[in-house]
VOGU-3710 file (C-alpha; in Angstrom, 3 decimals, decimal comma):
1> maaneknvvr> -156,254/40,229/-75,752  -153,195/39,267/-75,799  -152,245/39,236/-71,683  -155,336/36,850/-71,638  -153,506/34,422/-73,634  -150,876/34,812/-71,614  -152,999/34,210/-68,775  -154,730/30,754/-70,087  -150,940/29,807/-71,648  -149,538/30,185/-67,728
11> kdniwhginr> -153,373/28,041/-66,242  -152,604/25,600/-68,866  -149,008/24,967/-68,214  -149,307/24,755/-63,596  -151,746/22,621/-64,440  -150,224/20,008/-66,434  -147,028/20,244/-64,249  -149,392/19,649/-61,687  -150,532/16,392/-63,635  -146,960/15,199/-64,313
21> vrfadfviaf> -146,257/15,896/-60,472  -149,506/13,648/-59,343  -149,182/10,919/-61,795  -144,935/10,326/-60,546  -146,355/9,919/-56,898  -149,126/7,522/-57,961  -146,723/5,531/-59,622  -144,427/5,955/-56,663  -146,931/5,275/-54,143  -147,863/2,521/-56,046
31> villlsltci> -144,370/0,844/-56,667  -144,231/1,276/-52,275  -146,953/-0,512/-52,199  -146,482/-3,585/-54,446  -143,148/-4,067/-52,558  -144,841/-3,737/-48,929  -147,627/-6,366/-50,262  -144,303/-8,039/-50,731  -142,884/-7,823/-47,068  -146,831/-8,226/-45,259
41> lpfihvaaks> -148,578/-10,858/-47,796  -146,586/-13,880/-46,618  -146,344/-13,080/-42,929  -150,548/-12,450/-43,298  -150,569/-15,964/-44,826  -148,189/-17,712/-42,129  -150,055/-16,174/-39,440  -153,200/-17,539/-40,837  -152,789/-21,119/-41,856  -151,053/-21,084/-37,926
51> issdtavmsk> -154,733/-20,407/-36,632  -156,685/-22,343/-38,706  -157,445/-25,978/-38,281  -155,368/-29,036/-39,783  -157,804/-29,951/-42,287  -157,991/-26,283/-43,802  -154,720/-26,282/-44,121  -153,800/-29,743/-45,650  -156,731/-28,755/-48,032  -155,182/-25,532/-49,433
61> kvylwpidvt> -158,103/-23,744/-48,518  -155,840/-21,461/-46,156  -154,536/-17,754/-47,932  -154,797/-14,640/-45,987  -157,487/-15,257/-43,757  -157,793/-17,471/-41,262  -160,427/-21,104/-40,959  -161,527/-22,882/-38,445  -159,442/-20,902/-36,465  -158,206/-22,811/-33,359
71> fqayvsifkd> -154,336/-21,547/-31,252  -153,626/-25,635/-31,021  -150,260/-24,928/-32,366  -149,252/-22,794/-29,649  -151,093/-24,390/-26,759  -148,423/-27,250/-28,605  -145,263/-25,118/-28,540  -146,349/-24,131/-24,744  -147,004/-27,508/-23,254  -143,149/-29,285/-25,420
81> gqltysmgyt> -141,252/-26,698/-24,033  -138,062/-27,482/-25,627  -139,274/-23,643/-27,805  -140,204/-21,695/-24,748  -136,497/-22,589/-23,316  -134,756/-21,740/-26,727  -136,444/-18,527/-26,733  -135,612/-16,845/-23,094  -132,289/-18,780/-23,952  -131,903/-16,681/-27,554
91> iimtllftiv> -132,910/-13,534/-25,611  -130,659/-13,402/-23,163  -127,884/-13,855/-25,848  -129,466/-11,143/-27,889  -129,627/-8,635/-24,870  -125,801/-9,494/-23,468  -125,166/-9,511/-27,757  -126,330/-6,330/-27,959  -124,352/-4,810/-24,391  -121,391/-6,058/-25,354
101> gmvvttlaaf> -121,204/-4,731/-29,415  -122,312/-1,248/-28,033  -119,516/-1,087/-25,556  -116,928/-2,480/-28,468  -118,215/0,251/-30,861  -118,167/2,747/-28,583  -115,015/2,516/-28,048  -113,961/1,967/-30,970  -115,764/4,806/-32,303  -114,940/7,823/-29,750
111> plaiknlkgr> -110,961/7,565/-30,594  -111,278/8,180/-34,304  -113,845/10,776/-33,895  -111,311/13,265/-32,049  -109,755/14,840/-35,100  -105,974/15,268/-33,502  -105,954/11,826/-32,996  -102,578/10,515/-33,587  -103,081/7,485/-36,309  -106,358/7,885/-36,678
121> sffafilmft> -106,354/6,808/-40,546  -103,734/4,117/-39,712  -106,104/2,636/-37,102  -109,247/3,384/-39,200  -107,785/1,334/-42,320  -107,200/-1,809/-40,016  -110,240/-1,187/-38,674  -111,841/-1,383/-42,235  -109,785/-3,895/-43,879  -111,495/-6,530/-41,661
131> myfsaglipe> -114,594/-5,162/-43,331  -113,683/-6,843/-46,388  -111,165/-9,768/-45,940  -111,786/-12,563/-43,366  -109,495/-15,359/-42,732  -112,418/-17,690/-43,944  -114,497/-20,603/-42,179  -112,016/-22,800/-41,331  -109,445/-20,776/-39,886  -112,003/-19,048/-37,489
141> yllykdlgll> -113,011/-22,747/-36,692  -109,715/-23,940/-35,853  -109,373/-20,640/-33,501  -112,450/-20,695/-31,528  -111,330/-24,228/-30,953  -108,163/-23,063/-29,654  -109,734/-20,407/-27,210  -112,114/-22,886/-26,087  -115,232/-21,009/-27,203  -117,174/-24,052/-28,895
151> ntmwvlvlpl> -120,290/-25,429/-27,866  -120,426/-21,811/-25,754  -122,219/-18,907/-25,153  -119,986/-16,875/-25,723  -118,909/-17,895/-29,341  -122,186/-16,557/-30,728  -121,482/-13,625/-28,704  -117,588/-11,940/-29,167  -116,576/-13,091/-33,008  -119,535/-10,636/-34,227
161> afspynmlim> -120,174/-8,163/-31,702  -117,550/-5,205/-33,266  -119,084/-4,581/-36,686  -116,727/-2,137/-38,836  -120,555/-0,713/-40,142  -121,386/0,191/-37,614  -118,120/1,794/-36,000  -118,076/4,030/-39,020  -121,305/5,163/-38,693  -121,073/5,865/-35,336
171> rsfisstipd> -117,883/7,671/-35,758  -119,592/9,693/-38,837  -122,442/10,712/-36,232  -120,246/12,086/-33,653  -117,878/13,505/-35,815  -120,397/15,574/-37,602  -123,514/16,471/-34,409  -120,395/16,912/-31,505  -118,592/20,186/-31,827  -114,965/20,574/-31,148
181> slyeaahldg> -115,706/23,534/-28,365  -117,713/21,753/-26,628  -114,490/18,401/-26,064  -112,214/21,835/-25,151  -114,612/23,060/-22,837  -114,657/19,633/-20,678  -110,735/19,064/-21,425  -110,184/22,864/-19,492  -112,314/21,828/-17,108  -110,143/18,972/-16,334
191> ashfqvlgkv> -111,907/15,854/-17,898  -110,242/12,855/-18,733  -111,584/11,633/-21,738  -113,663/8,572/-20,408  -115,039/11,627/-18,652  -115,549/13,410/-22,439  -116,966/9,897/-23,250  -119,586/8,982/-19,980  -120,534/13,124/-19,690  -120,665/14,693/-23,247
201> viplskpiia> -120,642/12,110/-26,130  -122,739/9,468/-24,899  -125,734/12,136/-23,849  -125,703/13,582/-27,042  -125,051/10,230/-29,089  -128,845/8,937/-28,028  -130,025/8,865/-31,522  -127,432/6,680/-32,883  -126,903/4,287/-30,153  -130,540/2,907/-29,866
211> tlslfyavgr> -130,040/2,896/-33,948  -127,231/0,550/-33,285  -128,421/-1,200/-30,507  -131,690/-2,455/-32,854  -129,140/-3,475/-35,466  -126,990/-5,569/-33,631  -130,047/-6,938/-31,840  -132,074/-7,451/-34,902  -128,633/-9,027/-36,412  -128,063/-11,513/-33,640
221> wnayadakyy> -131,579/-12,357/-33,076  -132,416/-13,466/-37,481  -128,675/-15,603/-37,096  -128,216/-18,524/-37,399  -125,206/-20,115/-39,170  -122,446/-19,628/-36,618  -124,862/-21,872/-34,332  -125,185/-25,084/-36,862  -120,801/-24,294/-37,442  -119,910/-23,916/-33,480
231> ittkslqplq> -122,489/-25,089/-31,536  -123,316/-29,100/-31,024  -125,246/-28,310/-27,789  -128,739/-28,871/-27,847  -129,091/-26,335/-24,785  -127,229/-23,694/-26,603  -128,404/-23,906/-30,069  -130,601/-20,357/-30,623  -134,381/-20,510/-31,332  -133,564/-19,479/-35,392
241> yllsnmvlns> -131,584/-22,166/-35,911  -134,150/-25,139/-34,414  -136,613/-23,538/-35,937  -134,310/-23,834/-39,671  -134,096/-27,119/-38,643  -138,121/-27,817/-38,433  -138,678/-26,021/-41,379  -135,933/-27,208/-44,206  -134,863/-30,288/-42,829  -136,615/-33,563/-42,092
251> gadavslsea> -133,589/-36,098/-41,355  -132,274/-36,844/-37,812  -131,326/-33,321/-37,113  -134,994/-31,581/-37,162  -136,417/-30,575/-34,493  -139,822/-31,663/-33,742  -142,009/-31,749/-30,593  -142,851/-34,462/-28,423  -145,610/-36,620/-29,563  -148,004/-35,314/-26,818
261> aaatstpevl> -147,434/-32,116/-28,038  -147,407/-32,829/-31,476  -150,071/-35,095/-31,483  -152,878/-32,650/-31,771  -151,436/-30,248/-34,630  -149,364/-31,351/-38,346  -146,477/-29,849/-39,607  -147,561/-27,486/-41,399  -149,182/-25,908/-39,153  -146,771/-26,486/-36,443
271> qsavvmfatl> -143,949/-24,521/-38,330  -146,653/-21,761/-39,725  -147,218/-21,390/-35,636  -143,210/-21,448/-35,122  -142,376/-19,279/-37,285  -145,040/-16,466/-35,573  -143,271/-17,841/-32,565  -140,075/-16,781/-33,265  -140,867/-13,857/-34,906  -143,077/-12,011/-32,463
281> piimvypfvq> -140,191/-10,266/-30,071  -138,862/-8,223/-32,965  -142,411/-7,412/-34,500  -143,761/-5,925/-30,895  -140,314/-4,006/-30,943  -139,957/-2,623/-34,212  -142,822/-0,315/-34,651  -141,800/1,631/-31,227  -138,485/2,097/-32,463  -139,175/2,402/-36,826
291> kyfvkgamig> -138,043/5,821/-36,872  -134,101/4,540/-34,970  -134,077/2,332/-38,244  -134,704/5,347/-40,734  -131,909/7,573/-38,791  -129,501/5,242/-38,624  -129,587/4,233/-42,279  -129,505/8,052/-42,955  -126,981/8,404/-41,527  -124,695/5,379/-42,755
301> avkg> -125,820/6,287/-46,463  -125,230/9,726/-45,889  -122,448/10,355/-44,069  -120,717/7,319/-44,184
//
């Protein structure tokens, strides 16, 4: 009898434990769902407005589903040509920025990951010091002016090409992933440091290279503040800066489409279409490389 009672008590404890776990899982899933909806619903709302009729949008009837579907706003964007040119320019600039950033970051992280490098801690401190302190906007502007970078593409590429945080992530990955025996074997075979970098480190660091490349590309694609400070030439302004002016401003600095292109859509519909137009490239790339974002975040959080 006592044995039966113990079995019943044990089963009750197991049942209550399962219930607690399931309830906690439900709460976590519910919180994640709410956080996901805060990101997804605004995007769906903008997408629905961009392909809805002007009357439906102006009467505030469009929420999460388009009404009287029309793609006239997107036709207006391509007909005008200003935003399509800026899209191509921004893509080229982002690719150049990503390449330069990865080259600089790799060349900084690799030597700092070598344990027998003399002065490694000092150089790491110098590089990481810039992560917490900067000279300020005005000294930076004067420096770029003296260097002749203002109103050039390079003012959007070179200053932000090196990220101490990305360098720290890459150094941590190399230090924890590539064993010292591989370095020793390569040096015994007569390999130089650049040969070790090209034939040993880079092939084994493809996951972190892909991760940081995405960090650089997404960061540059979404940035527009530096263009506001350092670029006055219309042809050199990135897409996100034009979008910011179009959405936030209504004065002389606001970006507007030509009369022939804009006559068929209201400003609110055009703004929604431009937002979607500027977001689609990243949306098309991100699902294929999402796992690299997760891996890079984990590396930075756990090993950084």
